[in-house]
C-alpha positions as CSV (number, residue, x, y, z in Angstrom):
1,X,-63.8,17.2,83.4
2,X,-65.3,19.1,80.0
3,X,-66.1,22.7,81.1
4,X,-69.5,24.1,80.2
5,X,-67.7,26.3,76.9
6,X,-66.3,23.0,75.6
7,X,-69.6,21.1,76.3
8,X,-71.3,24.0,74.3
9,X,-69.0,23.5,71.3
10,X,-69.4,19.8,71.2
11,X,-73.0,20.3,70.7
12,X,-72.4,22.0,68.4
13,X,-70.7,20.2,66.2
14,X,-73.2,17.0,67.0
15,X,-75.2,19.5,65.3
16,X,-73.4,20.3,62.9
17,X,-73.0,16.6,61.6
18,X,-76.0,15.2,62.4
19,X,-77.2,18.1,59.8
20,X,-74.1,16.5,57.2
21,X,-75.7,13.3,57.4
22,X,-79.3,14.2,57.1
23,X,-78.1,16.7,54.0
24,X,-76.3,13.6,52.8
25,X,-79.5,10.8,53.1
26,X,-81.8,13.3,51.5
27,X,-79.4,14.0,48.5
28,X,-79.3,10.6,47.5
29,X,-83.1,9.6,47.8
30,X,-84.3,11.2,44.6
31,X,-83.0,8.9,42.3
32,X,-81.8,8.8,38.9
33,X,-85.3,9.8,38.0
34,X,-84.4,13.7,38.7
35,X,-83.3,13.1,35.1
36,X,-86.6,13.0,33.2
37,X,-88.3,16.0,32.1
38,X,-91.6,16.6,34.3
39,X,-94.1,19.1,36.2
40,X,-95.2,17.2,39.4
41,X,-96.5,19.9,40.9
42,X,-99.8,19.4,38.0
43,X,-100.2,15.6,39.0
44,X,-101.1,16.7,42.5
45,X,-105.0,16.0,43.4
46,X,-107.1,18.7,45.0
47,X,-110.6,17.9,46.2
48,X,-112.9,19.5,48.6
49,X,-113.8,17.2,51.6
50,X,-116.7,19.2,52.9
51,X,-118.5,21.6,50.6
52,X,-121.6,23.5,52.4
53,X,-125.1,26.0,51.5
54,X,-127.3,27.4,54.6
55,X,-130.2,24.5,53.4
56,X,-126.8,21.5,52.1
57,X,-123.9,20.0,53.6
58,X,-122.1,17.5,51.0
59,X,-119.0,15.5,52.8
60,X,-117.0,13.7,50.4
61,X,-114.1,10.9,50.5
62,X,-111.2,9.7,48.1
63,X,-110.4,6.0,48.7
64,X,-107.3,4.5,46.8
65,X,-106.2,0.5,47.3
66,X,-103.3,-0.8,45.8
67,X,-104.2,-4.5,44.3
68,X,-102.3,-7.4,44.1
69,X,-103.1,-9.1,40.6
70,X,-104.7,-12.5,40.3
71,X,-103.6,-13.7,37.5
72,X,-101.8,-12.3,34.9
73,X,-102.6,-12.7,30.1
74,X,-99.0,-12.6,28.2
75,X,-99.2,-12.1,25.3
76,X,-96.2,-13.2,22.8
77,X,-95.8,-12.2,19.3
78,X,-95.0,-14.6,16.7
79,X,-94.0,-14.2,12.6
80,X,-92.8,-16.1,9.8
81,X,-91.9,-15.9,6.4
82,X,-91.0,-18.0,4.0
83,X,-92.0,-18.8,0.4
84,X,-95.2,-19.9,0.8
85,X,-98.3,-19.2,2.8
86,X,-98.1,-22.7,3.6
87,X,-94.6,-23.3,4.1
88,X,-95.0,-20.4,6.3
89,X,-98.0,-21.4,8.4
90,X,-96.3,-24.9,8.9
91,X,-93.1,-23.1,10.3
92,X,-95.1,-20.6,12.5
93,X,-96.7,-24.0,14.1
94,X,-94.4,-25.4,14.7
95,X,-92.3,-22.8,16.9
96,X,-95.6,-22.6,18.3
97,X,-96.3,-25.8,19.6
98,X,-92.6,-26.5,21.0
99,X,-93.2,-23.7,22.9
100,X,-96.9,-24.6,24.8
101,X,-95.5,-28.1,25.0
102,X,-92.0,-26.8,26.6
103,X,-94.6,-24.5,29.1
104,X,-96.0,-28.1,30.5
105,X,-92.6,-27.9,32.2
106,X,-92.5,-24.7,33.9
107,X,-96.6,-25.7,35.2
108,X,-99.0,-24.2,32.2
109,X,-100.8,-26.2,30.4
110,X,-102.1,-25.9,26.9
111,X,-105.9,-25.0,28.3
112,X,-104.6,-22.1,29.4
113,X,-102.3,-20.7,26.3
114,X,-104.1,-19.2,23.0
115,X,-103.7,-18.6,19.3
116,X,-104.6,-15.9,18.0
117,X,-103.8,-15.4,14.5
118,X,-103.2,-11.2,13.5
119,X,-101.9,-11.7,9.1
120,X,-100.8,-12.9,6.8
121,X,-98.8,-11.0,4.1
122,X,-96.6,-10.7,0.6
123,X,-93.3,-9.6,0.9
124,X,-91.2,-7.6,-1.2
125,X,-87.5,-6.6,-1.7
126,X,-85.6,-4.7,-4.7
127,X,-83.4,-6.0,-7.6
128,X,-80.4,-3.7,-8.4
129,X,-79.2,-4.1,-11.5
130,X,-76.6,-1.2,-12.5
131,X,-78.5,1.4,-11.8
132,X,-82.0,0.4,-12.0
133,X,-84.2,-1.1,-8.7
134,X,-86.8,-3.6,-9.5
135,X,-89.2,-4.2,-6.7
136,X,-90.6,-8.2,-7.1
137,X,-91.9,-10.1,-4.9
138,X,-89.7,-11.6,-2.0
139,X,-92.4,-14.1,-0.4
140,X,-94.8,-14.0,2.5
141,X,-94.6,-13.3,6.2
142,X,-97.2,-14.6,9.1
143,X,-97.4,-12.9,11.2
144,X,-99.8,-14.8,15.2
145,X,-99.8,-14.3,18.6
146,X,-99.5,-16.6,22.1
147,X,-101.5,-16.1,24.6
148,X,-100.8,-16.9,28.2
149,X,-102.7,-17.1,31.6
150,X,-100.1,-17.0,34.3
151,X,-101.8,-17.2,38.1
152,X,-97.7,-16.7,38.6
153,X,-95.9,-14.1,37.4
154,X,-92.7,-15.2,38.6
155,X,-93.1,-17.8,35.8
156,X,-92.3,-15.0,33.1
157,X,-88.5,-15.0,33.4
158,X,-89.0,-18.9,32.5
159,X,-91.3,-18.2,29.4
160,X,-89.2,-16.0,28.2
161,X,-86.6,-18.4,28.4
162,X,-88.9,-20.4,26.4
163,X,-89.9,-18.9,23.8
164,X,-85.9,-17.7,22.6
165,X,-85.0,-21.2,22.3
166,X,-88.4,-21.0,19.4
167,X,-86.8,-17.3,18.3
168,X,-89.8,-15.7,19.8
169,X,-88.5,-12.8,21.5
170,X,-91.6,-9.7,21.3
171,X,-93.3,-10.0,25.0
172,X,-96.3,-7.4,23.0
173,X,-97.8,-6.7,26.5
174,X,-98.7,-8.0,30.0
175,X,-102.3,-7.8,31.3
176,X,-102.8,-8.0,35.2
177,X,-106.5,-9.0,36.4
178,X,-108.2,-8.9,39.5
179,X,-110.6,-11.9,39.3
180,X,-113.5,-9.9,42.0
181,X,-113.7,-6.4,42.0
182,X,-117.1,-6.4,43.4
183,X,-115.2,-7.9,46.4
184,X,-112.5,-4.9,46.7
185,X,-115.7,-2.4,45.5
186,X,-117.5,-3.6,48.9
187,X,-114.6,-3.0,50.8
188,X,-113.6,0.4,49.5
189,X,-117.3,1.6,49.8
190,X,-117.1,0.4,53.6
191,X,-114.4,2.2,54.1
192,X,-115.4,5.0,52.5
193,X,-119.0,6.1,54.1
194,X,-116.7,5.5,58.0
195,X,-114.1,8.2,56.6
196,X,-117.0,10.3,55.8
197,X,-119.3,9.4,59.1
198,X,-116.1,10.5,60.8
199,X,-115.9,13.3,59.2
200,X,-119.5,14.4,59.7
201,X,-119.3,14.5,63.6
202,X,-116.1,16.5,63.2
203,X,-118.5,18.8,61.5
204,X,-121.4,18.1,63.6
205,X,-118.9,19.0,66.6
206,X,-117.2,22.3,66.2
207,X,-120.1,24.0,63.9
208,X,-123.5,22.5,64.9
209,X,-125.3,22.7,62.1
210,X,-129.3,21.3,62.3
211,X,-129.5,18.2,60.1
212,X,-132.8,17.1,58.8
213,X,-132.1,13.4,58.9
214,X,-132.1,12.8,55.1
215,X,-129.1,12.8,52.7
216,X,-128.4,10.5,49.4
217,X,-125.3,9.8,48.0
218,X,-125.0,12.2,45.0
219,X,-121.9,10.8,42.9
220,X,-120.6,6.7,43.5
221,X,-116.9,6.6,41.3
222,X,-115.2,3.6,41.3
223,X,-112.5,2.6,38.2
224,X,-109.3,0.8,38.1
225,X,-105.3,2.2,36.9
226,X,-103.8,-0.2,35.4
227,X,-99.3,-0.9,35.1
228,X,-99.6,-0.7,31.4
229,X,-100.6,3.5,31.4
230,X,-98.6,4.3,35.2
231,X,-94.4,3.3,33.3
232,X,-92.5,6.5,32.9
233,X,-89.0,6.8,30.8
234,X,-86.2,8.8,31.3
235,X,-82.5,8.9,30.4
236,X,-79.7,9.2,32.8
237,X,-76.2,11.1,31.2
238,X,-74.2,13.2,31.5
239,X,-72.0,14.9,28.3
240,X,-70.1,17.8,26.7
241,X,-70.7,19.8,23.8
242,X,-68.5,20.3,20.9
243,X,-68.3,24.0,19.4
244,X,-66.8,25.2,16.0
245,X,-67.9,27.4,13.2
246,X,-69.0,26.9,9.8
247,X,-65.3,26.1,8.0
248,X,-64.4,23.5,10.5
249,X,-65.0,20.2,9.0
250,X,-66.0,17.0,11.2
251,X,-67.7,14.0,11.7
252,X,-69.7,14.0,15.2
253,X,-70.6,10.2,16.2
254,X,-73.3,10.2,19.5
255,X,-72.7,7.6,21.5
256,X,-76.0,5.4,22.5
257,X,-78.1,6.5,25.8
258,X,-79.4,3.8,27.4
259,X,-83.1,4.5,28.3
260,X,-85.2,2.8,30.6
261,X,-88.3,2.7,32.2
262,X,-89.4,2.9,36.1
263,X,-93.0,2.5,37.1
264,X,-94.7,5.7,38.9
265,X,-98.7,4.9,40.4
266,X,-101.0,7.9,41.4
267,X,-100.2,10.8,42.9
268,X,-101.3,10.1,46.3
269,X,-102.1,13.7,47.4
270,X,-106.1,14.2,47.9
271,X,-106.8,10.5,48.9
272,X,-108.2,9.8,52.2
273,X,-107.4,6.5,53.0
274,X,-104.6,4.3,50.8
275,X,-105.1,1.0,51.4
276,X,-101.4,-1.4,51.0
277,X,-100.0,1.8,50.7
278,X,-96.9,-0.1,51.1
279,X,-97.2,-2.9,49.1
280,X,-93.2,-3.1,47.0
281,X,-95.3,-5.4,44.4
282,X,-96.7,-3.5,41.7
283,X,-100.5,-3.8,40.2
284,X,-103.5,-2.8,39.9
285,X,-104.8,1.0,41.3
286,X,-108.6,1.0,42.3
287,X,-110.3,4.2,42.6
288,X,-113.5,4.9,44.6
289,X,-115.2,9.1,45.4
290,X,-118.3,9.4,46.9
291,X,-119.9,12.2,47.5
292,X,-122.8,12.4,49.8
293,X,-125.8,15.4,50.7
294,X,-127.4,16.5,53.7
295,X,-129.9,18.5,54.3
296,X,-129.8,21.4,56.8
297,X,-132.4,22.4,58.5
298,X,-133.6,26.4,57.7
């Protein structure tokens, strides 16, 4: 049988263990992004939800929606060197056409691709003879982009592999597209009005101002933020230092440090409603800010 003193000691031990477990859990949750130099305090979105005077009252709502794209547009960069323009053009076209043909195997048709001509330039090099370096024409280079319309982002792995077979390695960019932004706006608009309506009821209940029944929208700001602007970079490593006086002769070689990127969406502080907030897939962030002015009886 356990006496009260022993039971009290056991409880203290349990509390201590739970505290340690909680501390360990929180110490691991930040990830290596802590190596990034930043000031998150500057990213907090401060806003005023209610502004009132003796004669007016302005209520605002700030809504964010995370939306999975309906399609993706991938731009691949292709370059080709040759002795003549004609040779360059033939070689680059052969590679591009082989790529487009191979894309059919993953369900991407020819009408979902577009070839964008970029440039054709001369290439120069140097002939070195003893101590003399003379610049000469070496040939030509043509650059073109292959633009691919893709409905499923999962196919991008196959596109990378098929492109590599034609020595195409440059994925210039990936654009995210939502087809019906008007529908997205309407859904967010209804949510914003609902927030403002509830906020108005709360304000009237607690402060009892007398409204004259007239109101108007004074701001309606709808815009989108795309993933390509939201990636951050960091390097995670620890290192040692070498200190020596000016007489010491040594060669210092630094190992290559891996630099990586991660997606960081908008800071959620300051939003009254976040739609699809727990969505793991990276998409487009749509923002709607609405303010409505109500007149107060004098």
